[in-house]
C-alpha positions as CSV (number, residue, x, y, z in Angstrom):
1,M,-102.0,-80.2,-73.3
2,K,-103.8,-81.0,-70.4
3,K,-101.3,-83.5,-69.2
4,E,-98.7,-80.6,-69.6
5,I,-100.9,-78.3,-67.5
6,R,-101.4,-80.8,-64.7
7,K,-97.6,-81.5,-64.4
8,I,-96.9,-77.5,-64.3
9,Y,-99.7,-77.3,-61.8
10,L,-98.2,-80.2,-59.4
11,G,-94.7,-78.7,-59.8
12,I,-96.0,-75.0,-58.5
13,T,-97.8,-76.9,-55.8
14,S,-94.9,-78.9,-54.7
15,V,-92.7,-75.7,-54.6
16,L,-95.4,-73.7,-52.7
17,I,-95.6,-76.5,-50.1
18,T,-91.9,-77.2,-49.7
19,G,-91.3,-73.2,-49.3
20,A,-94.1,-73.3,-46.5
21,L,-92.4,-76.2,-45.0
22,L,-89.0,-74.5,-44.9
23,T,-90.4,-71.2,-43.6
24,G,-92.2,-73.0,-40.8
25,C,-89.1,-75.0,-39.8
26,G,-86.2,-72.8,-40.3
27,G,-87.3,-69.3,-41.8
28,T,-89.1,-68.1,-38.6
29,K,-86.9,-68.3,-35.4
30,T,-88.4,-69.5,-32.3
31,P,-88.7,-66.6,-29.9
32,E,-86.0,-67.0,-27.1
33,K,-87.0,-67.2,-23.5
34,A,-87.0,-63.7,-21.7
35,K,-84.2,-63.8,-19.0
36,P,-85.8,-63.7,-15.6
37,A,-85.7,-60.2,-14.0
38,A,-83.8,-59.6,-11.2
39,P,-85.4,-60.0,-7.9
40,A,-86.5,-56.6,-6.3
41,M,-84.2,-55.4,-3.6
42,K,-85.9,-55.0,-0.2
43,K,-82.8,-52.8,0.8
44,I,-79.2,-51.8,0.0
45,V,-76.7,-52.3,2.7
46,A,-73.1,-50.7,2.4
47,T,-70.4,-50.7,4.9
48,Y,-69.5,-47.5,7.0
49,V,-65.9,-47.5,7.7
50,Q,-64.8,-44.2,9.6
51,A,-61.0,-44.8,10.1
52,P,-58.5,-43.9,9.4
53,L,-59.8,-40.5,8.3
54,N,-62.5,-41.5,5.6
55,V,-63.9,-38.3,5.1
56,P,-66.1,-39.1,1.9
57,S,-67.9,-41.8,4.1
58,I,-68.4,-39.4,6.9
59,V,-69.8,-36.6,4.9
60,E,-72.1,-39.1,3.0
61,K,-73.6,-40.4,6.4
62,Q,-74.0,-36.9,7.8
63,K,-75.9,-35.6,4.6
64,K,-77.7,-38.8,4.1
65,S,-76.6,-39.2,0.6
66,F,-77.2,-42.8,0.0
67,E,-80.5,-42.7,1.6
68,T,-81.6,-40.0,-0.6
69,A,-80.4,-41.6,-3.8
70,F,-81.9,-44.9,-3.3
71,K,-85.1,-43.4,-2.2
72,V,-85.8,-42.7,-6.0
73,K,-85.9,-46.3,-6.4
74,N,-88.0,-46.9,-3.4
75,I,-85.3,-48.9,-1.7
76,P,-84.4,-48.4,1.7
77,F,-80.8,-48.0,2.4
78,E,-78.8,-49.1,5.6
79,Y,-75.2,-49.0,6.8
80,S,-73.2,-52.0,8.3
81,T,-70.4,-51.0,10.8
82,I,-68.3,-54.2,9.8
83,T,-64.7,-52.8,9.6
84,S,-62.5,-56.1,9.4
85,G,-61.7,-56.7,5.9
86,A,-62.1,-60.5,6.2
87,D,-65.6,-60.0,7.7
88,Q,-66.4,-57.5,5.0
89,T,-65.7,-59.7,2.0
90,A,-67.5,-62.8,4.1
91,A,-70.6,-60.7,4.1
92,L,-70.5,-59.7,0.8
93,A,-70.3,-63.3,-0.3
94,S,-73.3,-64.2,1.9
95,G,-75.3,-61.3,0.3
96,D,-75.8,-59.4,3.5
97,I,-73.9,-56.7,2.2
98,H,-73.9,-55.2,-1.4
99,F,-71.4,-52.7,-1.3
100,L,-68.0,-52.5,0.6
101,N,-67.4,-48.7,0.7
102,C,-63.7,-48.8,1.8
103,V,-62.0,-52.0,1.9
104,G,-58.3,-52.7,1.9
105,G,-56.8,-54.0,-1.3
106,S,-55.3,-57.0,0.4
107,S,-58.5,-58.0,1.7
108,V,-59.9,-58.2,-1.7
109,L,-56.9,-60.2,-3.0
110,L,-57.3,-62.6,-0.2
111,A,-61.0,-63.0,-0.9
112,A,-60.4,-63.4,-4.7
113,S,-57.7,-66.1,-4.0
114,N,-60.1,-68.1,-2.0
115,G,-62.6,-68.2,-4.8
116,A,-64.8,-65.2,-3.7
117,D,-67.1,-63.4,-6.3
118,I,-65.7,-59.8,-5.6
119,K,-64.9,-57.0,-7.9
120,I,-63.6,-53.6,-7.5
121,L,-65.6,-50.7,-8.6
122,S,-63.4,-47.7,-7.8
123,L,-60.5,-46.5,-5.6
124,Y,-61.5,-45.1,-2.3
125,S,-58.2,-43.6,-1.0
126,S,-54.3,-43.7,-1.1
127,A,-52.6,-42.3,2.1
128,P,-49.0,-43.7,2.2
129,K,-48.1,-40.9,4.8
130,A,-50.9,-41.6,7.1
131,F,-49.5,-45.1,7.9
132,K,-46.5,-45.0,10.4
133,L,-44.1,-47.2,12.3
134,F,-43.3,-45.8,15.7
135,G,-40.5,-47.0,17.9
136,K,-38.4,-46.3,20.9
137,N,-35.7,-43.8,20.7
138,G,-32.7,-45.2,19.2
139,I,-34.5,-47.2,16.4
140,N,-33.6,-45.3,13.3
141,S,-33.1,-48.0,10.8
142,P,-34.2,-51.5,9.6
143,Q,-31.1,-52.9,11.1
144,D,-32.3,-51.4,14.5
145,L,-35.4,-53.5,14.4
146,K,-33.5,-57.0,14.2
147,G,-34.8,-59.1,17.0
148,K,-37.3,-56.5,18.1
149,T,-40.9,-56.9,19.1
150,I,-43.3,-55.2,16.8
151,A,-47.1,-54.6,17.3
152,G,-49.7,-54.2,14.7
153,P,-52.6,-55.8,12.7
154,K,-51.7,-58.5,10.6
155,G,-52.4,-58.7,6.9
156,T,-52.9,-55.1,6.5
157,I,-51.4,-52.0,4.8
158,L,-49.2,-51.6,7.9
159,H,-48.1,-55.1,8.0
160,E,-47.1,-54.5,4.3
161,L,-45.4,-51.5,5.4
162,L,-43.3,-53.2,8.0
163,A,-42.1,-55.9,5.5
164,A,-41.3,-53.4,2.9
165,Y,-39.3,-51.2,5.6
166,L,-37.3,-54.3,6.6
167,K,-36.5,-55.3,3.1
168,K,-34.8,-52.1,2.6
169,G,-32.3,-53.2,5.3
170,G,-31.9,-56.6,3.8
171,L,-34.1,-58.2,6.5
172,T,-37.4,-60.0,6.6
173,M,-40.3,-60.7,8.9
174,K,-38.4,-63.6,10.2
175,D,-35.8,-61.2,11.7
176,V,-38.5,-59.7,14.1
177,K,-41.1,-60.8,16.5
178,F,-44.2,-59.5,14.9
179,V,-47.2,-59.6,17.5
180,S,-50.8,-59.1,15.8
181,M,-52.9,-56.7,17.5
182,G,-55.4,-53.9,16.9
183,L,-54.2,-50.3,16.7
184,P,-54.9,-49.1,20.3
185,A,-53.5,-52.1,21.7
186,A,-50.4,-51.7,19.6
187,R,-49.8,-48.2,20.9
188,S,-50.3,-49.2,24.4
189,A,-48.0,-52.0,24.0
190,L,-45.3,-49.5,22.9
191,E,-46.0,-46.9,25.6
192,S,-45.8,-49.9,28.4
193,G,-42.6,-51.0,27.0
194,S,-43.9,-54.7,26.1
195,A,-43.3,-53.7,22.3
196,D,-40.2,-52.0,20.9
197,A,-42.3,-50.7,17.9
198,A,-46.0,-50.3,16.8
199,L,-47.7,-49.8,13.5
200,L,-50.3,-47.1,13.7
201,A,-52.4,-45.1,11.2
202,G,-54.9,-42.2,11.0
203,P,-56.1,-40.1,14.1
204,L,-54.2,-42.6,16.4
205,A,-50.9,-42.1,14.5
206,Y,-51.5,-38.3,14.5
207,T,-52.0,-38.2,18.2
208,A,-49.2,-40.5,18.9
209,E,-46.8,-38.3,17.1
210,K,-48.1,-35.3,18.6
211,S,-47.5,-36.6,22.2
212,G,-43.9,-37.2,21.2
213,L,-43.8,-40.9,20.2
214,H,-40.8,-41.4,17.7
215,V,-41.7,-42.0,14.2
216,I,-39.3,-44.3,12.6
217,T,-40.8,-44.2,9.1
218,T,-44.0,-43.5,7.2
219,G,-45.3,-45.5,4.3
220,D,-44.2,-42.9,1.7
221,G,-42.2,-44.8,-0.8
222,L,-42.9,-48.1,0.6
223,V,-46.7,-48.7,0.3
224,S,-49.7,-47.0,-1.4
225,G,-52.1,-47.2,1.4
226,L,-54.6,-48.2,-1.0
227,T,-58.3,-48.7,-0.3
228,V,-61.2,-49.4,-2.7
229,T,-65.0,-50.1,-3.0
230,A,-66.2,-53.5,-4.1
231,T,-69.3,-55.3,-5.0
232,S,-70.0,-59.0,-6.5
233,N,-70.0,-59.6,-10.1
234,K,-73.5,-61.4,-9.3
235,F,-74.9,-58.1,-7.9
236,Y,-73.4,-56.0,-10.5
237,T,-74.8,-58.1,-13.4
238,A,-78.3,-58.0,-11.8
239,H,-78.6,-54.6,-10.4
240,K,-76.2,-52.3,-12.7
241,D,-78.7,-49.5,-12.2
242,L,-78.1,-49.6,-8.4
243,V,-74.4,-49.8,-8.8
244,D,-74.6,-46.7,-11.1
245,I,-76.3,-44.8,-8.4
246,F,-73.8,-45.9,-5.6
247,L,-70.9,-44.5,-7.8
248,K,-72.8,-41.3,-8.7
249,V,-73.2,-40.6,-5.1
250,Q,-69.3,-41.2,-4.6
251,Q,-68.6,-39.0,-7.3
252,D,-70.9,-36.1,-6.3
253,T,-69.4,-36.3,-2.7
254,I,-66.0,-36.0,-4.0
255,K,-67.0,-32.9,-5.7
256,Y,-69.1,-31.4,-2.8
257,I,-65.8,-31.8,-0.5
258,A,-63.7,-30.1,-3.0
259,A,-66.4,-27.1,-3.0
260,N,-67.0,-27.3,0.8
261,Q,-63.8,-28.5,2.3
262,K,-64.4,-26.4,5.6
263,D,-67.7,-28.1,6.2
264,A,-66.4,-31.5,5.3
265,I,-63.7,-31.0,7.9
266,E,-66.0,-29.8,10.6
267,M,-68.4,-32.8,9.9
268,T,-65.1,-35.1,10.0
269,A,-63.9,-33.4,13.3
270,K,-67.3,-34.1,15.1
271,A,-67.6,-37.5,13.9
272,T,-63.8,-38.3,15.2
273,D,-63.9,-36.1,18.2
274,L,-60.8,-34.5,16.8
275,Q,-60.3,-30.7,16.7
276,P,-60.9,-29.1,13.1
277,E,-57.3,-28.0,13.1
278,A,-56.2,-31.7,13.5
279,V,-58.4,-32.9,10.6
280,K,-57.3,-29.9,8.5
281,E,-53.6,-30.9,9.1
282,M,-54.2,-34.6,8.4
283,Y,-56.5,-34.1,5.4
284,P,-53.8,-33.5,2.8
285,L,-52.3,-37.0,3.6
286,Y,-55.2,-38.5,2.0
287,N,-55.8,-38.8,-1.9
288,F,-59.8,-39.6,-2.5
289,S,-59.5,-40.1,-6.3
290,M,-61.8,-42.6,-7.5
291,Q,-60.1,-43.1,-10.6
292,V,-58.5,-46.6,-11.3
293,T,-54.8,-45.8,-12.7
294,P,-52.1,-48.2,-14.0
295,E,-50.2,-47.3,-10.8
296,A,-53.0,-48.4,-8.7
297,K,-53.1,-51.8,-10.3
298,A,-49.4,-52.2,-10.2
299,S,-49.7,-51.5,-6.4
300,L,-52.3,-54.0,-5.9
301,K,-49.8,-56.6,-7.6
302,S,-47.0,-55.6,-5.2
303,T,-49.5,-56.2,-2.2
304,Q,-50.2,-59.5,-3.7
305,D,-46.5,-60.3,-4.0
306,F,-46.0,-59.5,-0.2
307,L,-49.2,-61.6,0.7
308,V,-47.7,-64.6,-1.0
309,A,-44.2,-64.1,0.2
310,S,-45.6,-63.8,3.7
311,G,-47.5,-67.1,3.5
312,M,-50.9,-65.5,3.9
313,M,-52.0,-66.1,0.2
314,E,-51.6,-69.4,-1.4
315,K,-52.2,-68.8,-5.0
316,K,-52.1,-65.5,-7.2
317,V,-55.2,-64.0,-9.1
318,D,-55.3,-61.9,-12.0
319,V,-55.3,-58.6,-10.6
320,D,-56.5,-56.7,-13.7
321,K,-59.7,-59.1,-13.8
322,L,-60.6,-57.8,-10.3
323,F,-61.7,-54.5,-12.0
324,F,-64.9,-53.8,-13.9
């Protein structure tokens, strides 16, 4: 009897010990190491691009919208006046800038193709009619441009406009002499006669047309004139709360402009040294909707085709994956 009781006791003890060992080894999970907190931001920097007629950016600067919004987080806000697309994306990659508040879709594509960490947050604007090709009187078709000298900025929406217009006439960029230069220089080249045509946009295109320069074509039906806002995936992941603040300011600005268009036009006129009537006339050419649409993605894919065909972009990227 005693032997049986002893066997039962030893059996129960063995079960308890085994259970304890199992519980200790596998039943209780070892706590995971907490992810390191994102480093505190000493300041937030976003680009300020006024041209061609970036009304939202002008309004935001005048109203100190970003300064006020980030003050809630006790983070100072600064503007960077870098306007070149290539320089903007380089500054984003280095961490010197956190938000690109208006950058050309072509610049984003080129940066991504070169391995840069860049993602599109929202659309900034679309304004195909604001981009124009001017030329000497008598140039009225793509065929009329064959062999002619054309001035304008390389790798931009305007460059894409020219390529698309030539294509309508069965021509390519090889059929013209394209000279890369900034907008003011391009207009001067046309007026002095050293260029037969010039690519212009925004207020400079407006005043050129008002002065009587001949418009060969606009970008309507040829390009979307698409610009976007962007950040890096690294920054987005570490500081999603700050990204949300940035986008909220954008949304509030669009609402403000819709409700206070007269004030927005006056702010823009003051910032650009234009008459309010001129801004009012140009404003309808721009669509400042932030919404990312299938059409916008299709437009970026067309821009990518142009960049690859022109030899400015070696390999394609997945455009859909450029968006958050």
